[in-house]
ROVEX-953236 format. One record per residue (C-alpha): x, y, z; chain. Coordinates in nm, 4 decimals. Each point is the difference from the previous one (the first is absolute). Layout:
# ROVEX-953236
@xx: X, yy: Y, zz: Z, chain: A
...
This chain:
# ROVEX-953236
@xx: -0.0003, yy: -0.0001, zz: 0.0004, chain: A
@xx: 0.1245, yy: 0.3452, zz: -0.0780, chain: A
@xx: -0.1208, yy: 0.3466, zz: 0.0973, chain: A
@xx: -0.0137, yy: 0.3065, zz: -0.2159, chain: A
@xx: -0.0118, yy: 0.3256, zz: 0.1870, chain: A
@xx: -0.1401, yy: 0.2969, zz: -0.1869, chain: A
@xx: -0.0330, yy: 0.3555, zz: 0.1181, chain: A
@xx: 0.1027, yy: 0.1348, zz: 0.3385, chain: A
@xx: -0.1591, yy: 0.1460, zz: 0.3061, chain: A
@xx: 0.0946, yy: 0.3595, zz: 0.0665, chain: A
@xx: 0.0641, yy: 0.0879, zz: 0.3631, chain: A
@xx: 0.0251, yy: 0.3639, zz: 0.1057, chain: A
@xx: 0.2047, yy: 0.1471, zz: 0.2816, chain: A
@xx: -0.1733, yy: 0.0584, zz: 0.3344, chain: A
@xx: 0.1173, yy: 0.1245, zz: 0.3428, chain: A
@xx: -0.0117, yy: -0.3628, zz: 0.1226, chain: A
@xx: 0.3416, yy: -0.0381, zz: -0.1651, chain: A
@xx: 0.1676, yy: 0.2492, zz: 0.2351, chain: A
@xx: 0.0156, yy: 0.0721, zz: 0.3721, chain: A
@xx: -0.2905, yy: 0.2213, zz: 0.1066, chain: A
@xx: -0.0549, yy: 0.1469, zz: 0.3472, chain: A
@xx: -0.3687, yy: 0.0726, zz: -0.0676, chain: A
@xx: -0.2304, yy: -0.0860, zz: -0.2914, chain: A
@xx: -0.3692, yy: 0.0878, zz: -0.0058, chain: A
@xx: -0.1857, yy: -0.0940, zz: -0.3190, chain: A
@xx: -0.3682, yy: 0.0828, zz: -0.0486, chain: A
@xx: -0.0119, yy: -0.2195, zz: -0.3132, chain: A
@xx: 0.0543, yy: -0.3067, zz: 0.2188, chain: A
@xx: -0.3455, yy: -0.0497, zz: 0.1463, chain: A
@xx: 0.1291, yy: -0.2730, zz: 0.2296, chain: A
@xx: 0.1972, yy: 0.2588, zz: 0.1976, chain: A
@xx: -0.3033, yy: 0.2139, zz: 0.0812, chain: A
@xx: -0.2428, yy: -0.0704, zz: 0.2823, chain: A
@xx: -0.3185, yy: 0.2048, zz: -0.0189, chain: A
@xx: -0.3508, yy: 0.0106, zz: 0.1373, chain: A
@xx: -0.2740, yy: 0.2033, zz: -0.1608, chain: A
@xx: 0.2614, yy: 0.1463, zz: -0.2337, chain: A
@xx: 0.2154, yy: 0.1330, zz: 0.2869, chain: A
@xx: 0.3572, yy: -0.1283, zz: 0.0317, chain: A
@xx: 0.1252, yy: -0.1321, zz: 0.3330, chain: A
@xx: 0.3235, yy: -0.1625, zz: -0.1299, chain: A
@xx: 0.2240, yy: 0.0562, zz: -0.2990, chain: A
@xx: 0.2505, yy: -0.2845, zz: 0.0292, chain: A
@xx: 0.3688, yy: 0.0508, zz: -0.0702, chain: A
@xx: 0.1411, yy: -0.2133, zz: -0.2856, chain: A
@xx: 0.3661, yy: 0.0622, zz: 0.0919, chain: A
@xx: 0.0147, yy: -0.2945, zz: 0.2405, chain: A
@xx: 0.0833, yy: 0.2305, zz: 0.2932, chain: A
@xx: -0.3577, yy: 0.0098, zz: 0.1369, chain: A
@xx: -0.0373, yy: 0.3782, zz: -0.0033, chain: A
@xx: -0.3737, yy: -0.0256, zz: -0.0536, chain: A
@xx: -0.1953, yy: 0.3255, zz: -0.0175, chain: A
@xx: -0.3027, yy: -0.0323, zz: 0.2263, chain: A
@xx: -0.2789, yy: 0.2004, zz: 0.1602, chain: A
@xx: -0.1706, yy: -0.1589, zz: 0.2972, chain: A
@xx: -0.1426, yy: 0.2944, zz: 0.1951, chain: A
@xx: -0.0089, yy: 0.3082, zz: -0.2196, chain: A
@xx: -0.1718, yy: 0.1042, zz: -0.3224, chain: A
@xx: 0.0785, yy: -0.2286, zz: -0.2926, chain: A
@xx: 0.0666, yy: 0.0820, zz: -0.3651, chain: A
@xx: -0.2141, yy: -0.1519, zz: -0.2740, chain: A
@xx: 0.0903, yy: -0.2608, zz: -0.2613, chain: A
@xx: -0.0721, yy: 0.1075, zz: -0.3574, chain: A
@xx: 0.0228, yy: -0.2571, zz: -0.2816, chain: A
@xx: 0.0352, yy: 0.2771, zz: -0.2581, chain: A
@xx: 0.1426, yy: 0.2835, zz: 0.2067, chain: A
@xx: 0.3175, yy: 0.0752, zz: -0.1944, chain: A
@xx: 0.0010, yy: -0.0191, zz: -0.3788, chain: A
@xx: -0.2914, yy: -0.2464, zz: 0.0222, chain: A
@xx: 0.2210, yy: -0.2237, zz: 0.2157, chain: A
@xx: -0.0145, yy: -0.0872, zz: 0.3715, chain: A
@xx: 0.0976, yy: 0.2530, zz: 0.2642, chain: A
@xx: -0.0428, yy: 0.0822, zz: 0.3664, chain: A
@xx: -0.2038, yy: 0.3204, zz: 0.0272, chain: A
@xx: 0.0816, yy: 0.2420, zz: 0.2846, chain: A
@xx: -0.2478, yy: 0.2760, zz: 0.0801, chain: A
@xx: 0.2411, yy: 0.2704, zz: 0.1200, chain: A
@xx: -0.1898, yy: 0.0408, zz: 0.3267, chain: A
@xx: 0.0708, yy: -0.2734, zz: 0.2530, chain: A
@xx: 0.0851, yy: -0.3369, zz: -0.1559, chain: A
@xx: 0.3386, yy: -0.1682, zz: -0.0411, chain: A
@xx: 0.1806, yy: -0.3317, zz: 0.0536, chain: A
@xx: 0.2665, yy: -0.0629, zz: 0.2644, chain: A
@xx: 0.3125, yy: -0.2056, zz: -0.0669, chain: A
@xx: 0.0099, yy: -0.2964, zz: 0.2359, chain: A
@xx: 0.3795, yy: 0.0239, zz: 0.0083, chain: A
@xx: 0.2664, yy: 0.2463, zz: -0.1099, chain: A
@xx: 0.2925, yy: -0.2239, zz: 0.0991, chain: A
@xx: 0.2626, yy: 0.0015, zz: -0.2722, chain: A
@xx: -0.1175, yy: 0.3186, zz: -0.1683, chain: A
@xx: 0.3273, yy: 0.1831, zz: -0.0525, chain: A
@xx: -0.1650, yy: 0.3086, zz: -0.1395, chain: A
@xx: 0.3309, yy: 0.1605, zz: -0.0999, chain: A
@xx: 0.1451, yy: -0.2819, zz: -0.2043, chain: A
@xx: -0.3108, yy: -0.1348, zz: -0.1715, chain: A
@xx: -0.2086, yy: 0.1018, zz: -0.3008, chain: A
@xx: -0.3735, yy: 0.0735, zz: -0.0079, chain: A
@xx: -0.2398, yy: -0.0553, zz: -0.2913, chain: A
@xx: -0.3691, yy: 0.0880, zz: 0.0051, chain: A
@xx: -0.2833, yy: -0.0038, zz: -0.2536, chain: A
@xx: -0.2698, yy: 0.2432, zz: 0.1057, chain: A
@xx: -0.2570, yy: 0.2523, zz: -0.1103, chain: A
@xx: -0.0824, yy: 0.3097, zz: 0.2004, chain: A
@xx: -0.3606, yy: 0.1194, zz: -0.0022, chain: A
@xx: 0.0269, yy: 0.3436, zz: 0.1591, chain: A
@xx: 0.2996, yy: 0.2240, zz: -0.0647, chain: A
@xx: -0.1303, yy: 0.3366, zz: 0.1200, chain: A
@xx: 0.0781, yy: 0.1486, zz: 0.3377, chain: A
@xx: 0.1141, yy: -0.3181, zz: 0.1747, chain: A
@xx: 0.3097, yy: -0.1491, zz: 0.1544, chain: A
@xx: -0.0157, yy: -0.3794, zz: -0.0146, chain: A
@xx: 0.2203, yy: -0.3092, zz: -0.0096, chain: A
@xx: -0.0515, yy: -0.3360, zz: -0.1704, chain: A
@xx: 0.2546, yy: -0.1957, zz: 0.2043, chain: A
@xx: 0.2074, yy: 0.0879, zz: 0.3052, chain: A
@xx: 0.2308, yy: -0.1748, zz: 0.2432, chain: A
@xx: 0.1773, yy: 0.1114, zz: 0.3160, chain: A
@xx: 0.0781, yy: 0.3430, zz: 0.1338, chain: A
@xx: 0.2933, yy: 0.2175, zz: 0.1059, chain: A
@xx: 0.0615, yy: 0.2310, zz: 0.2899, chain: A
@xx: -0.1385, yy: 0.2814, zz: -0.2139, chain: A
@xx: -0.3318, yy: -0.1810, zz: -0.0467, chain: A
@xx: 0.0407, yy: -0.0684, zz: -0.3718, chain: A
@xx: -0.0234, yy: -0.3313, zz: -0.1846, chain: A
@xx: 0.2965, yy: -0.2193, zz: -0.0675, chain: A
@xx: -0.1652, yy: -0.0912, zz: -0.3247, chain: A
@xx: -0.3067, yy: 0.1278, zz: -0.1777, chain: A
@xx: -0.0773, yy: -0.1059, zz: -0.3546, chain: A
@xx: -0.1429, yy: 0.2273, zz: -0.1076, chain: A
@xx: -0.1139, yy: 0.3122, zz: 0.1880, chain: A
@xx: -0.1881, yy: 0.2959, zz: -0.1386, chain: A
@xx: -0.0418, yy: 0.3575, zz: 0.1113, chain: A
@xx: -0.2751, yy: 0.1381, zz: -0.2221, chain: A
@xx: 0.1041, yy: -0.1138, zz: -0.3507, chain: A
@xx: 0.3707, yy: -0.0460, zz: 0.0682, chain: A
@xx: 0.1219, yy: -0.3542, zz: 0.0621, chain: A
@xx: 0.2991, yy: -0.0787, zz: 0.2219, chain: A
@xx: 0.1654, yy: -0.3378, zz: 0.0475, chain: A
@xx: 0.2619, yy: -0.1054, zz: 0.2465, chain: A
@xx: 0.1863, yy: -0.2978, zz: 0.1444, chain: A
@xx: 0.1500, yy: 0.0945, zz: 0.3343, chain: A
@xx: -0.0491, yy: 0.3447, zz: 0.1447, chain: A
@xx: 0.1504, yy: 0.2488, zz: -0.2441, chain: A
@xx: 0.1229, yy: 0.3535, zz: 0.0249, chain: A
@xx: -0.0601, yy: 0.0249, zz: -0.3749, chain: A
@xx: -0.3050, yy: -0.2079, zz: -0.0821, chain: A
@xx: -0.0503, yy: -0.0952, zz: -0.3672, chain: A
@xx: -0.2489, yy: 0.2578, zz: -0.1279, chain: A
@xx: -0.1573, yy: -0.0588, zz: -0.3394, chain: A
@xx: -0.2636, yy: 0.1987, zz: -0.1825, chain: A
@xx: -0.3782, yy: -0.0261, zz: 0.0358, chain: A
@xx: -0.1748, yy: -0.3353, zz: -0.0250, chain: A
@xx: -0.3090, yy: -0.0224, zz: -0.2200, chain: A
@xx: -0.3122, yy: -0.0613, zz: 0.2053, chain: A
@xx: -0.1711, yy: -0.3355, zz: -0.0514, chain: A
@xx: 0.2754, yy: -0.1320, zz: -0.2305, chain: A
@xx: 0.1649, yy: -0.3367, zz: 0.0810, chain: A
@xx: 0.3788, yy: 0.0122, zz: 0.0276, chain: A
@xx: 0.3072, yy: -0.1940, zz: 0.1135, chain: A
@xx: 0.2063, yy: 0.1749, zz: 0.2688, chain: A
@xx: 0.3487, yy: -0.1245, zz: 0.0914, chain: A
@xx: 0.2465, yy: 0.1147, zz: 0.2650, chain: A
@xx: 0.3436, yy: -0.1576, zz: 0.0261, chain: A
@xx: 0.1864, yy: 0.0366, zz: 0.3280, chain: A
@xx: 0.3613, yy: 0.0578, zz: 0.0843, chain: A
@xx: 0.1831, yy: 0.3214, zz: 0.0822, chain: A
@xx: -0.1312, yy: 0.1567, zz: -0.3217, chain: A
@xx: -0.3681, yy: -0.0797, zz: -0.0418, chain: A
@xx: -0.1558, yy: -0.0064, zz: -0.3443, chain: A
@xx: -0.3731, yy: 0.0398, zz: -0.0644, chain: A
@xx: -0.1699, yy: -0.1122, zz: -0.3227, chain: A
@xx: -0.3527, yy: 0.0247, zz: -0.1317, chain: A
@xx: -0.0937, yy: -0.2271, zz: -0.2925, chain: A
@xx: 0.3651, yy: -0.0753, zz: -0.0701, chain: A
@xx: 0.1181, yy: 0.3614, zz: -0.0135, chain: A
@xx: 0.2341, yy: 0.1554, zz: 0.2603, chain: A
@xx: -0.1863, yy: 0.2810, zz: 0.1736, chain: A
@xx: 0.2029, yy: 0.0829, zz: 0.3096, chain: A
@xx: 0.3015, yy: -0.0701, zz: 0.2182, chain: A
@xx: 0.0595, yy: 0.0233, zz: 0.3738, chain: A
@xx: 0.2667, yy: -0.0616, zz: 0.2624, chain: A
@xx: -0.0341, yy: -0.2250, zz: 0.3062, chain: A
@xx: 0.0823, yy: 0.1224, zz: 0.3484, chain: A
@xx: 0.1969, yy: -0.1977, zz: 0.2578, chain: A
@xx: -0.1521, yy: -0.3402, zz: 0.0743, chain: A
@xx: 0.0340, yy: 0.0793, zz: 0.3722, chain: A
@xx: -0.3194, yy: 0.2054, zz: -0.0396, chain: A
@xx: -0.2093, yy: -0.2973, zz: -0.1093, chain: A
@xx: -0.2548, yy: -0.2047, zz: 0.1916, chain: A
@xx: -0.2820, yy: -0.2271, zz: -0.1146, chain: A
@xx: -0.1742, yy: 0.0045, zz: 0.3399, chain: A
@xx: -0.3179, yy: 0.1480, zz: -0.1494, chain: A
@xx: -0.0462, yy: -0.2905, zz: -0.2406, chain: A
@xx: -0.1232, yy: 0.0103, zz: -0.3568, chain: A
@xx: -0.3239, yy: 0.0959, zz: -0.1731, chain: A
@xx: -0.1528, yy: -0.0459, zz: -0.3431, chain: A
@xx: -0.2421, yy: 0.2762, zz: -0.0941, chain: A
@xx: 0.1049, yy: 0.2565, zz: 0.2592, chain: A
@xx: 0.2893, yy: 0.1806, zz: 0.1667, chain: A
@xx: -0.0812, yy: -0.1154, zz: 0.3522, chain: A
@xx: 0.3677, yy: -0.0797, zz: 0.0502, chain: A
@xx: 0.0399, yy: 0.3781, zz: 0.0289, chain: A
@xx: -0.0800, yy: 0.1308, zz: 0.3444, chain: A
@xx: -0.1373, yy: 0.3331, zz: -0.1224, chain: A
@xx: -0.2725, yy: -0.1027, zz: -0.2443, chain: A
@xx: -0.1803, yy: -0.3036, zz: -0.1415, chain: A
@xx: 0.0012, yy: 0.1260, zz: -0.3597, chain: A
@xx: -0.2380, yy: -0.2635, zz: -0.1352, chain: A
@xx: 0.0266, yy: -0.0951, zz: -0.3684, chain: A
@xx: -0.2944, yy: 0.0652, zz: -0.2308, chain: A
@xx: 0.0434, yy: -0.2414, zz: -0.2888, chain: A
@xx: 0.0785, yy: -0.3528, zz: -0.1152, chain: A
@xx: 0.3051, yy: -0.2155, zz: 0.0564, chain: A
@xx: 0.0501, yy: -0.3107, zz: -0.2147, chain: A
@xx: 0.3534, yy: -0.1142, zz: 0.0782, chain: A
@xx: 0.2736, yy: 0.0858, zz: 0.2481, chain: A
@xx: 0.3456, yy: -0.1584, zz: -0.0152, chain: A
@xx: 0.3017, yy: 0.0626, zz: 0.2217, chain: A
@xx: 0.3234, yy: -0.1523, zz: -0.1290, chain: A
@xx: 0.2800, yy: -0.0877, zz: 0.2412, chain: A
@xx: 0.2632, yy: 0.2027, zz: -0.1832, chain: A
@xx: 0.0658, yy: 0.3343, zz: -0.1644, chain: A
@xx: -0.1281, yy: -0.0951, zz: -0.3444, chain: A
@xx: 0.2501, yy: 0.0442, zz: -0.2821, chain: A
@xx: -0.1190, yy: 0.1192, zz: -0.3423, chain: A
@xx: -0.0774, yy: -0.3442, zz: -0.1441, chain: A
@xx: -0.1932, yy: -0.1198, zz: 0.3029, chain: A
@xx: -0.1973, yy: 0.3229, zz: 0.0322, chain: A
@xx: -0.1003, yy: -0.0155, zz: -0.3647, chain: A
@xx: -0.0978, yy: -0.3675, zz: 0.0278, chain: A
@xx: -0.2373, yy: 0.0770, zz: 0.2858, chain: A
@xx: -0.1380, yy: 0.3010, zz: -0.1879, chain: A
@xx: -0.0548, yy: -0.2169, zz: -0.3067, chain: A
@xx: -0.1669, yy: -0.2744, zz: 0.2036, chain: A
@xx: -0.2335, yy: 0.2540, zz: 0.1603, chain: A
@xx: -0.0743, yy: 0.1894, zz: -0.3219, chain: A
@xx: -0.1018, yy: -0.3125, zz: -0.1948, chain: A
@xx: -0.1948, yy: -0.1456, zz: 0.2915, chain: A
@xx: -0.2042, yy: 0.3139, zz: 0.0688, chain: A
@xx: -0.0421, yy: 0.1285, zz: -0.3558, chain: A
@xx: 0.2402, yy: 0.2936, zz: 0.0438, chain: A
@xx: 0.2488, yy: -0.0601, zz: -0.2830, chain: A
@xx: -0.1103, yy: 0.3202, zz: -0.1720, chain: A
@xx: 0.1317, yy: 0.1878, zz: 0.3025, chain: A
@xx: 0.3564, yy: -0.1249, zz: -0.0427, chain: A
@xx: 0.2404, yy: 0.2208, zz: -0.1978, chain: A
@xx: 0.0821, yy: -0.0938, zz: -0.3577, chain: A
@xx: 0.3481, yy: -0.1296, zz: 0.0836, chain: A
@xx: -0.1062, yy: -0.2284, zz: 0.2842, chain: A
@xx: 0.1245, yy: -0.3561, zz: -0.0732, chain: A
@xx: -0.3310, yy: -0.1575, zz: 0.1065, chain: A
@xx: -0.2466, yy: 0.2375, zz: -0.1574, chain: A
@xx: -0.0937, yy: -0.2494, zz: -0.2759, chain: A
@xx: 0.0705, yy: -0.3368, zz: 0.1599, chain: A
@xx: -0.0012, yy: -0.1010, zz: 0.3689, chain: A
@xx: 0.3270, yy: -0.1058, zz: 0.1622, chain: A
@xx: 0.1019, yy: -0.3651, zz: -0.0251, chain: A
@xx: 0.1831, yy: -0.1988, zz: 0.2732, chain: A
């Protein structure tokens, strides 16, 4: 007996092929526990058990078509968020943050989609991203010069990336939009935990997020160019955002392969 093999199965790159410190994926229905459309748990796919949960406070809603007609967790900007069950191992200075989100209200608000830890000055160790009115800021580690890009379009899905290290780089949809510098790590503490959909890690304000979050990935390294672009390509093809990538992006047409 002989076998003839024709064709091949194409396998695309995913974050499962690298070390992740946190991975929340709204497209994976098995990671979401909900009741009456309200989310109590968004399970972490990184293997580090940093599940985002809400047991006693207001809960965000699950939306099957919330972002680009694809699944998302919908935060109301008033009082709902999810709390990280653990922040152990989140080295917010030397990691990289990726988020797919859509903001619903850009006018006259300060709000944060994800935050972890605090410093003696009451600011976040990491927030990805933060807005004041229409201006979006992103940081990894408290910065004296936070990456400050231009305005974000209201109600438009986007990919935001912040790479850590002494010189932080902030990208939106694959384009560099700001740089920042990290202060001494002696200022850092993660005692206030982590939050998805608010800035409750900050002692001065809750800064609840009004919008949708579809995916949040924290990578256990300062992502080099190739890795950053692979994750951007993975996210863009998964969430229908390839048109947002710049013309020269290596994964604008085809998703990254292993």
